[in-house]
C-alpha positions as CSV (number, residue, x, y, z in Angstrom):
1,M,-48.0,113.7,165.6
2,I,-47.8,117.5,164.8
3,V,-44.6,118.5,163.4
4,A,-43.3,122.1,162.9
5,A,-41.3,121.9,159.7
6,D,-38.5,124.2,158.7
7,A,-38.9,126.7,155.8
8,F,-38.4,124.0,153.2
9,G,-40.0,121.0,154.9
10,Q,-36.6,119.2,155.1
11,K,-36.4,119.1,158.9
12,G,-38.9,119.5,161.7
13,E,-39.6,119.5,165.4
14,V,-42.4,117.4,167.0
15,I,-44.8,119.7,168.7
16,K,-47.1,117.2,169.9
17,S,-47.6,113.4,169.7
18,F,-50.7,111.4,170.3
19,P,-51.4,107.8,171.2
20,L,-52.8,105.5,168.6
21,N,-56.3,105.4,170.2
22,V,-56.5,109.4,170.4
23,N,-60.0,110.9,170.7
24,L,-60.7,112.5,167.3
25,S,-62.1,115.7,168.8
26,D,-58.8,116.0,170.9
27,L,-56.7,115.5,167.7
28,K,-58.8,118.1,165.9
29,D,-58.7,120.6,168.7
30,A,-54.9,120.2,168.9
31,L,-54.5,120.6,165.0
32,L,-56.7,123.7,164.9
33,K,-54.7,125.2,167.8
34,A,-51.4,124.4,166.1
35,N,-52.6,125.9,162.7
36,E,-53.8,129.0,164.6
37,S,-50.3,129.4,166.2
38,Y,-48.6,128.8,162.8
39,A,-50.8,131.4,161.1
40,K,-50.1,134.0,163.7
41,N,-46.3,133.4,163.9
42,T,-45.4,132.7,160.2
43,T,-45.0,135.3,157.6
44,K,-46.7,134.6,154.3
45,K,-44.4,133.4,151.5
46,N,-44.1,134.5,148.0
47,Y,-44.0,131.4,146.1
48,G,-41.5,132.5,143.5
49,N,-39.1,133.9,146.1
50,H,-39.4,130.8,148.2
51,I,-38.5,128.5,145.3
52,Q,-35.6,130.8,144.3
53,K,-34.3,130.9,147.9
54,G,-34.5,127.2,148.2
55,R,-32.6,126.7,144.7
56,R,-29.9,129.2,146.0
57,N,-29.5,127.2,149.2
58,G,-29.2,124.0,147.3
59,V,-32.5,122.6,148.7
60,T,-33.7,119.6,146.6
61,W,-37.1,117.7,146.8
62,E,-37.6,114.2,145.6
63,M,-41.1,112.8,145.6
64,P,-41.4,109.3,147.1
65,M,-43.5,108.4,144.0
66,E,-42.6,109.0,140.4
67,Y,-44.6,111.8,138.9
68,G,-47.0,110.9,136.1
69,E,-49.8,108.6,135.3
70,D,-50.2,104.9,134.1
71,R,-52.4,105.6,131.3
72,D,-52.1,102.3,129.5
73,G,-52.4,100.1,132.5
74,D,-49.0,98.3,132.2
75,G,-48.0,99.3,135.8
76,K,-45.4,101.8,134.7
77,I,-45.7,105.6,134.6
78,D,-46.1,107.0,131.1
79,H,-43.9,110.0,130.6
80,R,-45.3,110.9,127.3
81,G,-48.7,112.1,126.5
82,G,-51.3,109.4,126.3
83,A,-53.1,108.0,123.2
84,G,-56.2,109.8,123.9
85,R,-58.2,111.9,121.4
86,P,-56.0,113.8,119.0
87,G,-56.5,117.6,119.3
88,P,-56.6,119.8,116.3
89,R,-53.8,119.6,113.8
90,R,-51.3,122.4,113.9
91,R,-49.8,123.6,110.8
């Protein structure tokens, strides 16, 4: 499925859908065509301005997975730095 997302990726419109047994070259061609059209018809964004506009408009983004790493292997995300090698001491 190829989806044209809105400016902040919150909503979208299906441009094209494919059967599960789609030929890979057909899929590749459709993706390249959609990308070419997107590049021609979409103005480039300034990252900072884009983020600022989203915040002003109340756009929020939650990741489906918690951010971080499980450094100690206990199955939970570690939110603090790991117990790796210590760096130089600061005075």
